[in-house]
Residue frames as a rotation matrix with the C-alpha (Angstrom) as fourth column:
MET 1
-0.543 0.114 0.832 4.91
0.839 0.045 0.542 -18.44
0.024 0.992 -0.121 21.26
PRO 2
-0.939 0.266 -0.218 3.53
-0.234 -0.958 -0.163 -14.98
-0.253 -0.102 0.962 20.44
LYS 3
-0.374 0.889 0.264 -0.17
0.421 0.416 -0.806 -15.00
-0.827 -0.190 -0.530 20.51
HIS 4
0.779 0.627 0.018 -0.58
0.362 -0.425 -0.830 -12.34
-0.512 0.653 -0.558 17.86
ILE 5
-0.408 -0.906 0.114 1.70
0.586 -0.164 0.794 -11.66
-0.700 0.391 0.598 14.87
ALA 6
0.744 0.558 -0.367 1.23
0.088 -0.626 -0.775 -8.71
-0.662 0.545 -0.515 12.58
ILE 7
-0.155 -0.864 0.479 3.00
0.622 0.292 0.727 -8.51
-0.768 0.411 0.492 9.28
ILE 8
0.506 0.200 -0.839 3.58
-0.531 -0.694 -0.486 -5.80
-0.680 0.691 -0.245 6.53
MET 9
0.382 -0.271 0.884 4.14
0.568 0.823 0.007 -7.97
-0.729 0.499 0.468 3.46
ASP 10
0.652 -0.178 -0.737 6.64
-0.423 -0.892 -0.159 -5.77
-0.629 0.416 -0.657 1.55
GLY 11
-0.300 -0.954 -0.011 8.79
-0.469 0.137 0.872 -6.37
-0.830 0.267 -0.489 -1.48
ASN 12
0.295 0.471 0.831 6.58
0.408 0.725 -0.555 -7.97
-0.864 0.503 0.021 -4.04
GLY 13
0.984 0.053 -0.168 7.38
-0.116 -0.517 -0.848 -5.37
-0.132 0.855 -0.502 -6.76
ARG 14
0.217 -0.969 -0.120 11.17
-0.938 -0.241 0.248 -5.52
-0.269 0.059 -0.961 -6.08
TRP 15
-0.100 -0.146 0.984 10.99
-0.077 0.987 0.139 -9.37
-0.992 -0.062 -0.110 -6.17
ALA 16
0.695 0.482 0.533 9.42
0.481 0.239 -0.844 -9.11
-0.534 0.843 -0.066 -9.66
LYS 17
0.853 -0.431 -0.293 11.84
-0.518 -0.765 -0.383 -6.31
-0.059 0.479 -0.876 -10.89
LYS 18
-0.026 -0.927 0.373 14.90
-0.705 0.281 0.651 -8.48
-0.708 -0.246 -0.661 -9.89
ARG 19
-0.360 -0.081 0.929 13.54
0.311 0.929 0.202 -11.16
-0.880 0.361 -0.309 -12.23
PHE 20
-0.932 -0.039 -0.359 12.56
-0.280 -0.552 0.786 -8.76
-0.229 0.833 0.504 -15.06
LEU 21
-0.532 0.845 0.055 8.88
0.810 0.490 0.322 -9.49
0.245 0.216 -0.945 -14.54
PRO 22
-0.204 0.564 0.800 5.97
-0.052 -0.822 0.566 -7.11
0.978 0.074 0.197 -14.23
ARG 23
-0.726 -0.101 0.680 5.12
-0.633 -0.288 -0.719 -5.99
0.268 -0.952 0.145 -10.63
VAL 24
0.238 0.955 0.175 1.95
-0.960 0.204 0.192 -7.95
0.148 -0.214 0.966 -10.68
ALA 25
0.266 -0.302 -0.915 3.94
-0.092 0.937 -0.336 -11.18
0.960 0.173 0.222 -10.93
GLY 26
-0.750 -0.660 0.042 5.32
-0.060 0.004 -0.998 -10.39
0.658 -0.751 -0.043 -7.49
HIS 27
-0.376 0.734 0.565 1.93
-0.926 -0.286 -0.245 -9.86
-0.018 -0.616 0.788 -6.04
LYS 28
0.549 0.563 -0.617 0.81
-0.652 0.751 0.104 -13.25
0.522 0.346 0.780 -7.48
ARG 29
-0.086 -0.685 -0.723 3.88
0.192 0.701 -0.687 -15.01
0.978 -0.198 0.071 -6.04
GLY 30
-0.760 -0.261 0.596 3.36
-0.475 -0.403 -0.782 -13.28
0.444 -0.877 0.182 -2.74
LEU 31
0.286 0.944 0.163 0.07
-0.908 0.212 0.363 -15.03
0.308 -0.251 0.918 -2.35
GLU 32
0.423 -0.198 -0.884 1.96
0.112 0.980 -0.166 -18.36
0.899 -0.028 0.437 -2.03
SER 33
-0.727 -0.686 0.018 3.95
0.082 -0.113 -0.990 -16.84
0.681 -0.719 0.138 0.89
VAL 34
-0.296 0.683 0.667 0.60
-0.914 -0.405 0.010 -15.96
0.277 -0.607 0.745 2.53
ARG 35
0.627 0.589 -0.510 -0.55
-0.473 0.808 0.351 -19.56
0.619 0.021 0.785 2.26
GLU 36
-0.004 -0.721 -0.693 2.70
0.316 0.656 -0.685 -20.85
0.949 -0.222 0.226 3.78
VAL 37
-0.826 -0.381 0.416 2.78
-0.180 -0.521 -0.834 -18.39
0.535 -0.764 0.362 6.62
VAL 38
0.021 0.932 0.363 -0.89
-0.939 -0.107 0.328 -18.98
0.344 -0.348 0.872 7.48
GLY 39
0.634 0.196 -0.748 -0.26
-0.115 0.981 0.159 -22.75
0.765 -0.015 0.644 7.61
ALA 40
-0.301 -0.886 -0.352 2.80
0.384 0.225 -0.895 -22.30
0.873 -0.405 0.273 9.68
CYS 41
-0.655 0.111 0.748 1.13
-0.586 -0.700 -0.408 -20.08
0.478 -0.705 0.523 12.16
LYS 42
0.466 0.885 -0.001 -1.68
-0.769 0.406 0.494 -22.51
0.437 -0.229 0.870 12.61
GLU 43
0.532 -0.319 -0.784 0.74
0.302 0.937 -0.176 -25.44
0.791 -0.143 0.595 13.23
LEU 44
-0.555 -0.831 -0.040 2.92
0.300 -0.155 -0.941 -23.41
0.776 -0.535 0.335 15.65
GLY 45
-0.193 0.522 -0.831 0.03
0.977 0.176 -0.116 -22.40
0.086 -0.834 -0.544 17.79
VAL 46
-0.995 -0.011 -0.104 -0.21
0.018 -0.998 -0.060 -18.60
-0.103 -0.061 0.993 16.95
GLU 47
-0.357 0.930 -0.092 -3.80
0.691 0.197 -0.695 -17.47
-0.628 -0.311 -0.713 17.67
TYR 48
0.742 0.598 -0.302 -3.99
0.258 -0.672 -0.694 -14.34
-0.618 0.437 -0.653 15.59
LEU 49
-0.454 -0.805 0.381 -2.23
0.746 -0.111 0.656 -13.33
-0.486 0.582 0.651 12.32
THR 50
0.646 0.620 -0.445 -2.86
0.271 -0.732 -0.625 -9.94
-0.713 0.284 -0.641 10.83
LEU 51
-0.298 -0.689 0.661 -1.50
0.873 0.083 0.480 -9.14
-0.386 0.720 0.577 7.29
PHE 52
0.016 0.217 -0.976 -1.34
-0.086 -0.972 -0.217 -5.69
-0.996 0.087 0.003 5.88
ALA 53
-0.075 -0.015 0.997 -2.47
0.798 0.598 0.069 -6.27
-0.597 0.801 -0.033 2.29
PHE 54
-0.236 0.054 0.970 -3.54
0.786 -0.576 0.224 -2.88
0.571 0.816 0.094 1.06
SER 55
-0.569 -0.041 -0.821 -3.32
0.680 -0.584 -0.443 0.53
-0.462 -0.811 0.360 2.75
THR 56
0.535 0.762 -0.363 -5.39
0.505 -0.634 -0.586 3.67
-0.677 0.130 -0.725 2.31
GLU 57
0.194 -0.531 -0.825 -2.36
-0.498 -0.777 0.384 5.16
-0.845 0.337 -0.415 0.54
ASN 58
-0.666 -0.461 0.586 -2.00
0.192 0.653 0.733 2.27
-0.720 0.600 -0.347 -1.98
TRP 59
0.472 0.807 0.356 -4.84
0.631 -0.027 -0.775 3.75
-0.616 0.590 -0.522 -4.03
ARG 60
0.567 -0.345 -0.748 -2.24
-0.469 -0.882 0.051 6.13
-0.677 0.322 -0.662 -5.34
ARG 61
-0.435 -0.767 0.471 -0.40
-0.006 0.526 0.851 3.34
-0.900 0.368 -0.233 -7.20
PRO 62
-0.870 0.066 -0.488 -0.88
-0.490 -0.214 0.845 2.92
-0.048 0.974 0.219 -10.94
GLN 63
-0.014 0.998 0.063 -4.44
-0.961 0.004 -0.275 2.06
-0.275 -0.065 0.959 -11.82
ASP 64
0.293 0.098 -0.951 -3.56
-0.597 0.796 -0.101 -1.15
0.747 0.597 0.292 -13.55
GLU 65
-0.711 -0.645 -0.279 -1.75
-0.100 0.486 -0.868 -2.38
0.696 -0.590 -0.410 -10.43
VAL 66
-0.725 0.523 0.448 -4.65
-0.612 -0.190 -0.767 -1.50
-0.316 -0.831 0.458 -8.16
SER 67
0.268 0.862 -0.430 -7.08
-0.961 0.268 -0.062 -3.24
0.061 0.430 0.901 -10.42
PHE 68
-0.084 -0.376 -0.923 -4.91
-0.342 0.881 -0.328 -6.30
0.936 0.288 -0.203 -10.45
LEU 69
-0.944 -0.307 0.123 -4.71
-0.194 0.213 -0.958 -6.28
0.268 -0.928 -0.260 -6.60
MET 70
-0.352 0.875 0.332 -8.45
-0.859 -0.160 -0.487 -6.05
-0.373 -0.456 0.808 -6.27
ASP 71
0.439 0.364 -0.821 -8.97
-0.745 0.658 -0.107 -8.94
0.502 0.659 0.560 -8.83
LEU 72
-0.413 -0.670 -0.617 -6.40
-0.205 0.728 -0.654 -10.95
0.887 -0.144 -0.438 -6.91
PHE 73
-0.832 0.254 0.494 -8.23
-0.523 -0.059 -0.851 -10.36
-0.187 -0.966 0.181 -3.61
ILE 74
0.225 0.971 -0.081 -11.44
-0.957 0.204 -0.204 -11.63
-0.182 0.124 0.976 -5.22
ARG 75
0.340 -0.074 -0.937 -9.78
-0.498 0.831 -0.247 -14.74
0.797 0.551 0.246 -6.68
ALA 76
-0.783 -0.617 -0.077 -8.02
-0.231 0.403 -0.886 -15.45
0.578 -0.676 -0.458 -3.36
LEU 77
-0.478 0.717 0.508 -11.44
-0.785 -0.089 -0.613 -15.27
-0.394 -0.692 0.605 -1.57
GLU 78
0.437 0.714 -0.547 -12.99
-0.881 0.462 -0.100 -17.52
0.181 0.526 0.831 -4.16
HIS 79
0.327 -0.368 -0.871 -10.30
-0.242 0.858 -0.453 -20.23
0.914 0.358 0.191 -3.99
GLU 80
-0.604 -0.793 -0.079 -9.00
-0.120 0.189 -0.975 -20.01
0.788 -0.579 -0.209 -0.44
VAL 81
-0.243 0.585 0.774 -12.03
-0.932 -0.362 -0.018 -19.55
0.270 -0.725 0.633 1.86
ASP 82
0.745 0.555 -0.369 -12.99
-0.458 0.829 0.323 -23.26
0.485 -0.072 0.872 1.79
LYS 83
0.077 -0.816 -0.573 -9.48
0.360 0.559 -0.747 -24.24
0.930 -0.149 0.337 2.69
LEU 84
-0.696 -0.309 0.649 -9.48
-0.379 -0.610 -0.696 -21.79
0.611 -0.730 0.307 5.59
HIS 85
0.168 0.896 0.411 -12.83
-0.933 0.010 0.360 -23.10
0.319 -0.444 0.837 6.78
ASN 86
0.777 0.146 -0.612 -11.81
-0.115 0.989 0.091 -26.70
0.618 0.000 0.786 6.67
ASN 87
-0.250 -0.899 -0.360 -8.71
0.505 0.196 -0.841 -25.85
0.826 -0.392 0.404 8.76
ASN 88
0.369 0.485 -0.793 -10.85
0.925 -0.104 0.366 -24.12
0.095 -0.868 -0.487 11.41
ILE 89
-0.723 -0.667 -0.180 -9.43
0.666 -0.742 0.073 -20.70
-0.182 -0.067 0.981 10.51
ARG 90
0.373 0.858 -0.353 -11.51
0.765 -0.499 -0.406 -17.57
-0.524 -0.119 -0.843 10.98
LEU 91
-0.472 -0.534 0.701 -11.19
0.851 -0.484 0.204 -14.84
0.231 0.693 0.683 8.36
ARG 92
0.485 0.617 -0.620 -11.76
0.680 -0.712 -0.177 -11.16
-0.550 -0.335 -0.765 9.15
VAL 93
-0.101 -0.463 0.881 -11.15
0.883 -0.449 -0.135 -8.07
0.457 0.765 0.454 6.98
LEU 94
0.062 -0.030 -0.998 -10.13
0.730 -0.681 0.066 -4.68
-0.681 -0.732 -0.020 8.43
GLY 95
-0.890 -0.448 0.090 -10.57
0.407 -0.690 0.598 -1.36
-0.206 0.568 0.797 6.72
MET 96
-0.711 0.535 -0.456 -13.00
-0.403 -0.842 -0.359 1.06
-0.576 -0.072 0.815 5.23
ARG 97
-0.494 0.424 0.759 -14.47
0.612 0.790 -0.043 -1.03
-0.618 0.443 -0.650 2.35
GLU 98
0.273 0.788 -0.551 -16.33
0.047 -0.583 -0.811 1.93
-0.961 0.195 -0.197 0.82
ARG 99
0.055 -0.317 -0.947 -14.14
-0.913 -0.399 0.081 1.96
-0.403 0.861 -0.311 -2.30
PHE 100
-0.781 -0.254 0.570 -14.38
-0.092 0.950 0.298 -1.87
-0.618 0.180 -0.766 -2.85
SER 101
-0.711 0.540 -0.450 -16.56
-0.550 -0.029 0.835 -3.12
0.437 0.841 0.318 -5.68
ALA 102
0.197 0.896 0.397 -19.86
-0.980 0.171 0.101 -4.73
0.023 -0.409 0.912 -5.03
GLU 103
0.656 -0.050 -0.753 -18.48
-0.149 0.970 -0.194 -8.24
0.740 0.239 0.629 -5.96
LEU 104
-0.391 -0.905 -0.171 -15.58
0.020 0.177 -0.984 -7.83
0.920 -0.388 -0.051 -3.60
LEU 105
-0.543 0.351 0.763 -17.78
-0.811 -0.455 -0.368 -6.69
0.218 -0.819 0.531 -0.80
GLU 106
0.539 0.824 -0.174 -20.12
-0.797 0.566 0.210 -9.67
0.272 0.026 0.962 -1.38
ARG 107
0.416 -0.465 -0.781 -17.19
0.103 0.878 -0.468 -12.18
0.903 0.115 0.413 -1.22
ILE 108
-0.667 -0.655 0.354 -15.81
-0.236 -0.265 -0.935 -10.59
0.706 -0.708 0.022 1.92
GLU 109
-0.183 0.762 0.621 -19.11
-0.982 -0.176 -0.074 -10.81
0.053 -0.623 0.780 3.67
ARG 110
0.691 0.468 -0.550 -19.57
-0.527 0.848 0.059 -14.39
0.494 0.249 0.833 2.52
ALA 111
0.002 -0.785 -0.619 -16.19
0.138 0.613 -0.778 -15.47
0.990 -0.084 0.109 3.66
GLU 112
-0.732 -0.228 0.642 -16.50
-0.536 -0.388 -0.750 -13.75
0.420 -0.893 0.162 7.05
SER 113
0.198 0.928 0.315 -19.91
-0.980 0.178 0.094 -15.34
0.031 -0.327 0.945 7.53
LYS 114
0.626 0.041 -0.779 -18.75
-0.273 0.947 -0.169 -18.78
0.731 0.319 0.604 6.51
THR 115
-0.170 -0.843 -0.511 -15.73
0.375 0.424 -0.824 -18.87
0.911 -0.331 0.244 8.92
ALA 116
0.058 0.245 0.968 -17.37
-0.534 -0.812 0.237 -16.86
0.844 -0.530 0.084 11.70
ASN 117
0.834 0.367 0.411 -17.77
-0.542 0.409 0.734 -19.87
0.101 -0.835 0.540 14.14
ASN 118
0.466 -0.779 -0.419 -14.20
0.363 0.600 -0.713 -21.22
0.807 0.180 0.563 13.55
ASN 119
0.969 -0.118 0.218 -12.12
-0.248 -0.458 0.854 -21.01
-0.001 -0.881 -0.473 16.76
GLY 120
0.454 -0.888 0.078 -8.60
0.873 0.461 0.163 -21.85
-0.180 -0.006 0.984 15.54
LEU 121
-0.607 -0.779 -0.157 -6.30
0.712 -0.620 0.329 -19.27
-0.354 0.088 0.931 14.04
THR 122
0.578 0.776 -0.251 -7.90
0.548 -0.598 -0.586 -15.89
-0.605 0.201 -0.771 13.35
LEU 123
-0.463 -0.692 0.554 -6.55
0.861 -0.202 0.466 -14.48
-0.210 0.693 0.689 10.03
SER 124
0.465 0.545 -0.697 -7.06
0.405 -0.831 -0.380 -10.70
-0.787 -0.106 -0.607 9.65
ILE 125
-0.228 -0.533 0.815 -6.51
0.973 -0.146 0.176 -9.05
0.025 0.833 0.552 6.30
ALA 126
0.030 0.171 -0.985 -6.04
0.310 -0.938 -0.153 -5.28
-0.950 -0.301 -0.081 6.58
ALA 127
-0.511 -0.075 0.856 -7.30
0.859 0.006 0.512 -3.86
-0.044 0.997 0.061 3.20
ASP 128
0.003 0.356 0.935 -8.04
0.303 -0.891 0.338 -0.20
0.953 0.282 -0.110 2.59
TYR 129
0.730 0.147 -0.667 -6.78
0.665 0.068 0.743 0.23
0.155 -0.987 -0.048 6.12
GLY 130
-0.050 -0.783 0.621 -4.81
0.120 -0.622 -0.774 2.97
0.991 0.036 0.125 7.87
GLY 131
-0.396 -0.167 -0.903 -3.83
0.870 0.247 -0.427 3.23
0.295 -0.954 0.048 11.46
ARG 132
-0.999 -0.003 -0.043 -4.78
0.012 -0.981 -0.195 6.97
-0.042 -0.196 0.980 11.49
TRP 133
-0.445 0.883 -0.149 -8.11
-0.528 -0.124 0.840 6.30
0.723 0.452 0.522 10.02
ASP 134
-0.177 0.306 -0.936 -8.65
0.529 0.831 0.172 3.50
0.830 -0.464 -0.309 12.69
ILE 135
-0.707 -0.208 -0.676 -8.01
0.701 -0.335 -0.629 5.96
-0.095 -0.919 0.383 15.59
LEU 136
-0.918 0.382 -0.104 -10.12
-0.393 -0.912 0.119 8.75
-0.049 0.151 0.987 14.09
ASN 137
-0.364 0.838 -0.407 -12.91
-0.231 0.342 0.911 6.38
0.902 0.426 0.069 13.32
ALA 138
-0.316 0.118 -0.942 -12.94
0.802 0.563 -0.199 5.21
0.506 -0.818 -0.272 16.92
VAL 139
-0.880 -0.062 -0.471 -13.04
0.328 -0.796 -0.508 8.80
-0.343 -0.602 0.721 18.22
ASN 140
-0.788 0.605 -0.114 -15.85
-0.558 -0.624 0.548 9.74
0.261 0.495 0.829 15.94
HIS 141
-0.196 0.697 -0.690 -17.90
0.296 0.713 0.636 6.77
0.935 -0.080 -0.346 17.08
LEU 142
-0.451 -0.035 -0.892 -17.41
0.892 -0.005 -0.452 7.98
0.012 -0.999 0.033 20.69
ILE 143
-0.972 0.101 -0.213 -18.32
-0.094 -0.995 -0.042 11.50
-0.216 -0.021 0.976 19.79
ALA 144
-0.572 0.790 -0.221 -21.47
-0.373 -0.011 0.928 10.26
0.730 0.613 0.301 18.06
GLN 145
-0.010 0.526 -0.850 -22.46
0.681 0.626 0.380 8.39
0.732 -0.575 -0.364 21.29
GLY 146
0.704 0.379 0.600 -22.10
-0.057 -0.812 0.580 11.69
0.708 -0.443 -0.550 23.16
VAL 147
0.513 -0.623 -0.590 -18.85
0.858 0.360 0.366 10.69
-0.016 -0.694 0.720 25.05
THR 148
0.922 -0.176 0.344 -17.06
-0.138 -0.982 -0.130 13.87
0.360 0.072 -0.930 26.26
GLN 149
0.262 -0.858 0.442 -14.22
-0.904 -0.058 0.424 12.28
-0.338 -0.511 -0.791 28.18
ILE 150
0.791 -0.064 -0.608 -12.23
-0.370 0.742 -0.560 9.69
0.487 0.668 0.563 26.19
ASP 151
0.265 -0.796 0.544 -9.79
-0.772 0.164 0.615 7.38
-0.578 -0.583 -0.571 27.94
GLU 152
-0.609 -0.689 -0.392 -7.64
-0.785 0.455 0.421 4.55
-0.112 0.564 -0.818 26.51
SER 153
-0.806 0.300 0.510 -10.02
0.226 0.953 -0.204 1.76
-0.547 -0.049 -0.836 27.23
ALA 154
0.249 0.917 -0.310 -12.90
-0.035 -0.312 -0.949 3.58
-0.968 0.248 -0.046 25.67
LEU 155
0.197 -0.248 -0.949 -10.94
-0.922 -0.376 -0.093 4.21
-0.334 0.893 -0.302 22.54
ALA 156
-0.784 -0.621 0.001 -9.55
-0.586 0.741 0.328 0.74
-0.204 0.256 -0.945 22.40
GLU 157
-0.465 0.703 0.538 -13.04
0.211 0.678 -0.704 -0.69
-0.860 -0.214 -0.463 22.38
HIS 158
0.628 0.690 -0.359 -13.86
-0.113 -0.376 -0.920 1.12
-0.770 0.618 -0.158 19.18
LEU 159
-0.224 -0.793 -0.567 -10.84
-0.811 -0.171 0.559 0.28
-0.540 0.585 -0.605 17.22
SER 160
0.175 0.346 -0.922 -11.03
-0.902 0.432 -0.009 -2.27
0.395 0.833 0.388 14.27
MET 161
-0.204 -0.301 -0.932 -9.33
0.014 0.951 -0.310 -5.03
0.979 -0.076 -0.190 16.34
SER 162
-0.154 0.107 0.982 -10.96
-0.913 -0.396 -0.100 -4.37
0.379 -0.912 0.158 19.64
TRP 163
0.832 0.535 0.145 -11.78
-0.552 0.778 0.299 -8.09
0.047 -0.329 0.943 19.83
ALA 164
0.688 -0.635 -0.350 -8.14
0.490 0.763 -0.422 -9.30
0.535 0.119 0.837 19.61
PRO 165
0.600 -0.564 -0.567 -5.03
0.538 -0.239 0.808 -8.79
-0.592 -0.790 0.160 21.84
GLU 166
0.764 -0.370 -0.528 -2.45
-0.549 -0.803 -0.232 -6.40
-0.338 0.467 -0.817 20.69
PRO 167
0.760 -0.492 -0.426 0.28
-0.048 0.610 -0.791 -7.88
0.649 0.621 0.440 18.45
ASP 168
0.779 -0.627 0.017 3.21
0.108 0.161 0.981 -9.36
-0.618 -0.762 0.193 20.39
LEU 169
-0.301 -0.921 0.248 5.40
0.435 0.099 0.895 -9.46
-0.849 0.377 0.371 17.17
PHE 170
0.778 0.406 -0.480 5.40
-0.222 -0.537 -0.814 -7.11
-0.588 0.739 -0.328 14.26
ILE 171
-0.121 -0.793 0.597 7.34
0.550 0.447 0.705 -8.24
-0.826 0.414 0.382 11.20
ARG 172
0.722 0.277 -0.634 8.19
-0.378 -0.611 -0.696 -6.12
-0.580 0.742 -0.336 8.08
THR 173
0.408 -0.529 0.744 9.88
0.712 0.694 0.103 -7.68
-0.571 0.488 0.660 5.04
ALA 174
0.588 -0.101 0.803 12.06
0.754 -0.290 -0.589 -6.11
0.292 0.952 -0.094 2.36
GLY 175
-0.302 -0.950 -0.079 14.39
0.895 -0.254 -0.367 -4.06
0.328 -0.182 0.927 4.52
GLU 176
-0.110 0.343 0.933 12.12
-0.014 -0.939 0.344 -1.15
0.994 0.025 0.108 5.20
GLN 177
-0.596 -0.179 -0.783 12.15
0.716 0.322 -0.619 -0.13
0.363 -0.930 -0.064 8.90
ARG 178
-0.874 0.456 0.170 8.92
-0.487 -0.820 -0.301 1.71
0.002 -0.346 0.938 9.61
ILE 179
-0.664 0.689 0.290 5.32
0.353 0.631 -0.691 0.77
-0.659 -0.357 -0.663 10.50
SER 180
-0.983 0.176 0.043 3.73
-0.025 -0.366 0.930 2.81
0.180 0.914 0.364 7.64
ASN 181
-0.494 0.841 0.222 0.37
-0.854 -0.517 0.060 3.69
0.165 -0.160 0.973 9.24
PHE 182
-0.132 0.392 -0.910 -0.31
-0.141 0.902 0.409 0.10
0.981 0.183 -0.064 10.31
LEU 183
0.486 0.454 -0.747 -2.06
0.573 0.480 0.665 -0.58
0.660 -0.751 -0.027 13.56
LEU 184
-0.177 -0.652 0.737 -0.55
-0.062 -0.740 -0.669 2.59
0.982 -0.164 0.091 15.10
TRP 185
0.294 0.318 0.901 -2.34
-0.885 -0.266 0.383 2.26
0.362 -0.910 0.204 18.45
GLN 186
0.947 0.321 0.030 -2.02
-0.314 0.897 0.310 -1.51
0.072 -0.303 0.950 18.71
LEU 187
0.527 -0.832 -0.173 1.79
0.474 0.457 -0.752 -1.69
0.705 0.315 0.636 18.05
ALA 188
0.677 -0.254 0.691 2.71
-0.530 -0.819 0.219 0.44
0.510 -0.515 -0.689 21.02
TYR 189
0.231 -0.610 0.758 4.41
-0.858 0.240 0.454 -2.37
-0.459 -0.755 -0.468 22.88
SER 190
0.992 0.103 0.069 4.95
-0.051 0.847 -0.529 -4.87
-0.113 0.522 0.846 20.10
GLU 191
0.068 -0.982 0.174 8.37
0.101 0.180 0.978 -6.32
-0.993 -0.049 0.111 19.49
LEU 192
0.752 0.167 -0.638 9.54
-0.556 -0.361 -0.749 -5.05
-0.355 0.917 -0.179 15.99
TYR 193
0.037 -0.673 0.738 11.38
0.260 0.720 0.643 -7.37
-0.965 0.168 0.202 13.61
PHE 194
0.643 0.156 -0.750 12.75
-0.600 -0.507 -0.619 -6.20
-0.477 0.848 -0.232 10.30
THR 195
0.123 -0.577 0.808 14.17
0.323 0.793 0.517 -8.46
-0.938 0.197 0.284 7.60
ASP 196
-0.471 -0.384 -0.794 15.76
-0.629 -0.485 0.608 -7.81
-0.619 0.785 -0.013 4.13
CYS 197
-0.793 0.235 0.562 13.84
0.445 0.854 0.271 -10.95
-0.416 0.465 -0.782 2.84
LEU 198
-0.773 0.575 -0.270 11.38
-0.608 -0.546 0.577 -9.92
0.184 0.609 0.771 0.12
TRP 199
-0.132 0.796 0.590 7.82
-0.808 0.259 -0.530 -11.10
-0.574 -0.547 0.609 0.89
PRO 200
0.673 0.410 -0.615 7.58
-0.688 0.652 -0.318 -13.66
0.271 0.637 0.721 -1.98
ASP 201
-0.119 -0.780 -0.615 10.73
-0.188 0.626 -0.757 -15.32
0.975 0.025 -0.221 -0.50
PHE 202
-0.479 0.008 0.878 9.33
-0.866 -0.168 -0.471 -15.28
0.144 -0.986 0.088 3.04
ASP 203
-0.057 0.454 -0.889 8.64
-0.306 0.840 0.448 -18.74
0.950 0.297 0.091 4.15
ARG 204
0.851 0.447 -0.276 8.26
0.111 0.361 0.926 -20.87
0.513 -0.819 0.257 7.28
THR 205
0.164 -0.889 -0.428 11.94
0.952 0.257 -0.169 -20.81
0.260 -0.380 0.888 8.00
ALA 206
-0.584 -0.327 0.743 11.92
0.288 -0.939 -0.188 -17.02
0.759 0.104 0.643 7.81
LEU 207
0.410 0.795 0.448 8.89
-0.352 -0.315 0.881 -16.84
0.842 -0.519 0.151 10.09
GLU 208
0.781 -0.122 -0.613 10.67
0.544 0.616 0.570 -19.13
0.308 -0.778 0.547 12.70
GLN 209
-0.299 -0.946 0.125 13.70
0.819 -0.322 -0.476 -16.90
0.490 -0.040 0.871 12.49
ALA 210
-0.328 0.289 0.899 11.47
-0.225 -0.948 0.223 -13.91
0.918 -0.130 0.376 13.43
ILE 211
0.770 0.638 0.007 9.96
-0.185 0.214 0.959 -15.87
0.611 -0.740 0.283 16.29
ASP 212
0.333 -0.771 -0.542 13.41
0.860 0.484 -0.160 -16.92
0.386 -0.413 0.825 17.47
SER 213
-0.610 -0.503 0.612 14.35
0.320 -0.863 -0.391 -13.24
0.725 -0.043 0.688 17.66
TYR 214
0.181 0.795 0.580 11.13
-0.424 -0.469 0.775 -12.57
0.888 -0.386 0.252 19.62
TRP 215
0.775 0.178 -0.606 12.00
0.340 0.692 0.637 -15.25
0.532 -0.700 0.476 22.15
GLN 216
-0.160 -0.947 -0.277 15.27
0.880 -0.009 -0.475 -13.44
0.448 -0.320 0.835 22.88
ARG 217
-0.349 0.161 0.923 13.46
-0.109 -0.985 0.130 -10.20
0.931 -0.056 0.361 23.86
GLU 218
-0.717 0.191 -0.671 12.55
0.697 0.161 -0.699 -9.26
-0.026 -0.968 -0.249 27.39
ARG 219
-0.197 0.772 0.604 9.06
0.332 -0.528 0.782 -7.69
0.923 0.355 -0.152 27.35
ARG 220
-0.806 -0.255 -0.533 8.92
0.579 -0.161 -0.799 -5.44
0.118 -0.953 0.278 30.44
PHE 221
0.124 0.899 0.420 6.02
0.683 -0.385 0.621 -3.00
0.720 0.210 -0.662 29.62
GLY 222
0.426 0.053 0.903 7.60
-0.303 -0.932 0.198 -0.21
0.852 -0.358 -0.381 31.65
ARG 223
0.984 -0.023 0.178 8.86
-0.164 0.282 0.945 -2.39
-0.072 -0.959 0.273 34.46
THR 224
0.048 -0.997 0.059 12.44
-0.987 -0.038 0.159 -3.38
-0.156 -0.066 -0.986 35.42
SER 225
-0.199 -0.265 -0.943 13.89
-0.494 0.858 -0.137 -6.78
0.846 0.439 -0.302 34.79
GLU 226
-0.957 -0.290 -0.031 13.84
-0.094 0.410 -0.907 -7.48
0.276 -0.865 -0.420 38.43
GLN 227
-0.445 0.866 0.227 10.04
-0.729 -0.203 -0.654 -6.99
-0.521 -0.456 0.722 38.63
LEU 228
0.001 0.485 -0.874 9.40
-0.902 0.377 0.209 -9.63
0.431 0.789 0.438 36.05
PRO 229
0.756 0.243 0.608 8.44
-0.487 0.829 0.274 -13.22
-0.438 -0.504 0.745 37.03
ASP 230
-0.129 -0.928 0.350 11.29
-0.343 0.373 0.862 -15.64
-0.931 -0.009 -0.366 36.38
HIS 231
-0.010 0.110 0.994 9.68
0.697 0.713 -0.072 -17.23
-0.717 0.692 -0.084 33.35
LEU 232
0.878 0.396 0.269 9.59
0.468 -0.591 -0.657 -13.83
-0.101 0.702 -0.705 31.54
ARG 233
0.506 -0.799 -0.325 13.20
-0.430 -0.561 0.708 -12.87
-0.748 -0.218 -0.627 32.22
ARG 234
0.933 -0.358 0.017 15.80
0.187 0.445 -0.876 -13.20
0.306 0.821 0.483 29.43
ASP 235
0.426 -0.875 -0.231 19.57
0.452 -0.015 0.892 -13.53
-0.784 -0.484 0.389 29.98
ILE 236
0.856 -0.046 0.514 20.48
0.452 -0.416 -0.789 -10.77
0.250 0.908 -0.335 27.57
PRO 237
-0.126 -0.950 -0.287 24.17
0.985 -0.155 0.080 -9.53
-0.120 -0.273 0.955 27.57
């Protein structure tokens, strides 16, 4: 089982458009998929689930859609945190936060504090997050500390997810085949899985199909197949 799964939840707007609904209806329906995938990951034994909810570039979207997404985030924190806590799930939020409202910041801090001691699945929500920002932010922290020679380990220690293993499996829905400024450093050796399924239609079955694909991969990290221990080899034609 992959220890860490990262997902770009794409296709909410297209899901709504296909049904002649406003884009915001797709975002609202997409929250149901989040609930199902979180529950499935917990049951399957995934230790870390990271969801890309709102990128630094998403501020360019129409203002009414951005406002709806921020309100949806607040409502989700209001209604879901107790359920996460009761299921021993820890919630963490990645990103800049400077452009969030005071109400949203307060709810994020309250949610993170309430679930901080949970040791089951760690659910990370990337919001106002960008992979380039993450790397630059780490470099600037090192410069501020007076570091003049930066190596990979030093940089990794200052990234937003320094406390988590790098993702084993990356999933993107809705047919797009790019990583769109998401966890650029951390996805270097992740297995990539792309599906045409729109996020509001992504359920446990779709997640298990992605995991099945992951099981068929041979993860060599620069080595040859012959160098791998037997339990990591895959009989791939």
